[in-house]
N, C-alpha and C positions, 0 to 999 in steps of 0.2 A: 726617471732621468730625462731631463729636457733635451730636445734635439737641438742641433745647431741650425739657425735659420740660414737659408741660402741667401747669398749676398749677390747683388747686381751692381754692375758698374753704372756710371752715369749714362753712358750710351744705351745700354740695355733698358734701364728704367725709362728713359725718354722714348724708346721704341714702344714699350708697353703702354706708356701714356699717350702715344701717338703725337708726341711733340718733337720738334727739333732739339738736338742735344744742347745747343747754345741756349735756347729758351728755358729749358729746366734748369740749367746752371744759373741763368740770369734770375729767375723767380726765386731760386734758393738763396742767392747772394743778396738780393733785395729784401729777403724775409717775407715774400708773398706767400710762400709755402714753407712748411717746417722743414728744417735740414734732416739729412739722413741720420739714422741712429748710429751708424757706424762710419768711421772715417780712420784712414791711415795717412800718413804724410803724403799730400799731394793727390789723394783719391777720395772721392765719395762713394760710399758703398750703401746701397739701398737694400732693405729687406722687403719681403713681400708685403708686410704691414705698412711700411713706409710708403710703397707705391700705392696701396689702397687709400692710405690717409691722404696723400697728395691728390689722388683721383677725386676723392670727396671734397677737398678744399677747392679744386678747380671747378667742380660741378657747383658748389655753393657760390663761388664768385660769379660764375656765368649766370646762375639764377638771379642773384642780387643785381647784376648788370642789366638783365632783361627787365627786372622790375623797375629799376631806376629809369630805364628808357620808356616804359609804359607810363610811368608817372610824369615824365617830362612831356610826353605826348598830350596827356590830359591837361596839363598846365598850359601848354601852347595852343590848345584848341580854342577856336573863337566861342565866345559865349553868346547866347541868344538873349535879347532883351525883350 
């Protein structure tokens, strides 16, 4: 028998992700991170798996951003002749 996953409010999920509540809501609304797997009218409910998935998505985005900045730095570097 499968156990029922624990559900976290938007506020609790944001706290676990170390984000302001508004920012997590914004990222979900924009589609920058996947939406929670459970919703009831007017509430987003995140499972532990949702929180782990969002944490990985944010880490991947941060790594891609760092890589983009490092590539921009190489492109802007003066060339020696």
